C-alpha positions in Angstrom: -0.1 0.0 -0.2 1.3 2.8 -0.9 3.0 5.7 1.9 1.5 8.9 -0.2 -1.9 10.5 1.7 -3.9 12.7 2.6 -3.7 13.9 6.1 -6.8 14.7 7.8 -5.2 18.1 9.1 -5.2 20.2 5.9 -2.4 22.0 7.8 -0.3 19.0 7.7 0.2 18.7 4.4 1.0 22.4 4.2 3.2 21.6 6.1 5.2 18.7 4.5 4.1 21.3 1.3 5.9 23.9 2.8 9.7 21.8 3.7 10.0 20.8 0.0 8.9 24.2 -0.9 11.7 25.9 0.3 14.7 22.8 -0.8 13.3 23.0 -3.9 13.8 26.8 -3.9 17.5 26.4 -2.1 18.6 23.7 -4.7 17.5 26.1 -7.3 19.5 28.8 -6.1 22.2 26.2 -6.0 22.0 25.9 -9.1 21.9 29.6 -10.8 25.2 29.7 -8.1 26.9 27.0 -10.7 25.8 28.7 -13.9 27.0 32.0 -12.4 30.7 30.0 -11.6 30.5 29.2 -15.4 30.9 32.9 -16.5 33.2 33.5 -13.9 35.6 30.9 -15.2 34.6 32.1 -18.4 34.9 35.7 -18.6 36.8 36.2 -14.8 33.7 39.1 -14.7 33.7 40.8 -11.0 30.5 41.7 -11.1 29.6 37.6 -11.6 31.4 37.1 -8.2 29.5 39.8 -6.7 26.7 37.8 -7.9 27.5 34.6 -6.3 28.8 36.1 -3.1 25.6 37.9 -2.4 23.8 34.7 -2.7 25.5 32.7 -0.2 23.2 34.5 3.0 20.2 33.5 0.8 21.5 29.9 0.6 22.2 29.9 4.4 18.8 31.8 5.1 17.1 28.7 3.6 18.7 26.2 5.6 17.8 28.0 8.7 14.4 28.4 7.6 15.2 24.5 6.6 15.5 23.5 9.7 13.0 25.4 11.8 10.0 23.9 9.7 11.8 20.4 10.5 12.0 21.4 14.3 8.3 22.5 14.0 6.2 20.1 12.3 8.4 17.5 14.5 6.8 19.0 18.0 3.4 19.5 16.6 3.1 16.5 14.0 4.7 13.6 15.1 4.9 12.8 11.4 5.8 8.8 10.3 6.4 6.5 7.9 7.2 8.5 4.7 6.7 12.2 6.5 9.4 11.6 8.7 11.6 9.7 6.5 10.9 13.3 3.5 11.0 15.8 7.0 14.3 14.2 8.4 16.2 13.9 4.9 15.4 17.7 4.6 17.6 18.8 7.0 20.4 16.5 5.5 19.5 18.2 1.9 19.9 21.0 3.3 23.4 20.1 4.9 24.6 19.3 0.9 23.1 22.4 -0.3 24.7 24.7 2.3 28.0 22.6 1.2 27.3 23.3 -3.2 27.4 27.0 -2.6 29.7 27.0 -0.5 31.9 25.2 -2.6 30.6 27.7 -6.1 31.6 31.1 -3.1 35.4 29.2 -3.0 36.1 28.4 -6.6 35.2 32.0 -7.2 37.4 32.9 -5.3 39.9 31.1 -6.3 39.5 32.3 -10.0 39.4 35.8 -9.1 42.8 35.1 -7.6 44.7 33.4 -10.0 47.7 34.7 -10.9 47.8 34.0 -14.6 45.1 33.1 -17.1 45.1 29.5 -17.4 45.7 27.7 -21.0 41.9 28.0 -23.7 42.2 23.9 -23.6 42.5 23.9 -19.7 40.1 26.8 -19.3 37.4 24.5 -21.4 38.1 21.9 -19.7 36.8 22.3 -16.1 33.9 24.4 -18.1 32.6 21.1 -18.6 32.8 19.7 -15.6 31.1 23.0 -13.8 28.5 22.1 -16.9 27.8 18.4 -16.1 27.9 19.5 -12.1 25.5 21.8 -12.6 23.7 19.6 -14.8 23.1 17.3 -12.1 22.4 19.4 -10.3 19.1 20.6 -12.4 18.6 16.9 -12.7 18.0 16.5 -9.0 16.3 18.8 -8.1 13.6 17.2 -11.0 13.4 14.3 -9.6 13.3 15.4 -6.0 10.0 17.2 -7.0 8.8 14.1 -9.2 10.5 12.1 -6.5 11.5 9.8 -9.0 13.9 7.6 -8.3 14.7 6.0 -11.4 15.6 9.7 -11.9 17.6 10.1 -8.6 19.4 6.7 -10.0 20.5 7.4 -12.9 22.1 10.6 -11.5 23.8 8.8 -9.1 25.5 6.8 -12.0 25.7 9.7 -14.2 28.3 11.0 -11.1 30.8 8.2 -12.8 31.1 10.9 -15.6 31.9 14.0 -13.5 35.0 11.6 -11.8 36.5 10.8 -15.1 36.7 14.2 -16.5 37.6 15.1 -13.1 41.0 12.9 -13.2 41.1 13.9 -17.1 41.5 17.1 -16.2 43.6 16.7 -13.1 45.8 15.1 -15.2 46.5 18.0 -17.3 47.1 20.1 -15.2 49.9 17.4 -13.5 51.3 17.1 -16.8 51.7 20.8 -17.3 53.2 21.6 -14.3 55.7 18.8 -15.1 56.5 20.9 -17.8 58.5 23.4 -15.4 56.3 26.0 -15.5 57.0 29.5 -13.8 56.3 30.7 -10.4 53.1 31.9 -11.2 52.5 29.0 -13.3 52.4 26.7 -10.6 50.4 29.1 -8.9 47.6 29.2 -11.0 48.0 25.4 -12.0 47.8 24.4 -7.8 44.3 26.6 -7.3 43.3 24.9 -10.0 43.7 21.4 -8.7 41.9 22.6 -5.9 38.8 24.4 -8.1 38.8 20.8 -9.9 38.1 18.5 -7.0 36.4 21.0 -5.6 34.0 20.5 -8.6 34.8 16.5 -8.0 33.2 16.7 -4.1 30.1 18.5 -5.5 29.2 15.2 -7.3 29.6 13.7 -4.3 27.2 15.9 -2.0 24.4 15.5 -5.2 25.0 11.7 -5.5 24.0 12.1 -1.5 20.5 14.1 -2.3 20.1 11.5 -5.1 20.5 8.8 -2.7 18.2 10.5 0.4 15.4 11.2 -2.6 15.8 7.2 -2.5 15.6 6.9 0.5 12.0 8.9 1.2 10.3 7.0 -1.7 11.7 3.7 -0.9 13.0 3.5 3.0 16.3 1.8 1.7 19.6 3.0 2.5 21.7 3.0 -0.2 24.4 5.5 0.1 27.6 4.2 -0.4 31.4 5.3 0.4 33.4 6.2 -2.3 36.6 4.8 -3.7 39.0 8.2 -3.9 39.8 9.2 -7.1 42.5 7.0 -9.6 45.0 10.8 -9.3 44.5 11.2 -5.8 45.4 7.4 -5.0 48.5 9.0 -8.2 49.5 11.7 -5.4 48.9 9.4 -2.0 52.0 6.9 -3.7 54.1 9.7 -4.2 54.0 11.1 -1.3 55.1 7.9 0.5 57.8 6.9 -2.2 
């Protein structure tokens, strides 16, 4: 029997819907942050960086509102089954979204502080990585709104594409560093390595949200611990030699 049903008290439905709307609005703003980040990396626009920074307090406000709404509904309604899962996972999803917002801001700040202009091919590869993250963000929002486990599972699978792109760009940047670049270039490449690793971690947080969607609908926990990416494993091996 489906756990979805209309509650006797309409205000209970309103409370659940309020949490859904707040979470969706927060996720949509995060997606917008990554759209702005694409523009920052492409053009280094100071105005766009300011837009990202101005949006950050709004994300914090959404996070606070979701937490207050969850506390209220648990205190007053004592939700069970799918209502309880949807309520509690909203907290975890908002935490992932808040972290994603931090990532967009941090990358924008790193790009603003680059010592040199990145090579065109490297910049284009990073832009493709940002696009993959942004697309994943859009898809996980669609999955959350529709509570579609198949869409959520597709998001999880597509995270591998982000990992593969990250490894590719990582190797390209490291190869450039090995060519005995200038100190300014080295500083630029180091910041870019941090930026792409942050994008890879953004993909992981989106994957977390997809897993939460599956849990909301089915009650099954499918979260898994990801293995370190090959590039990171190489780095660790190198440092131990």
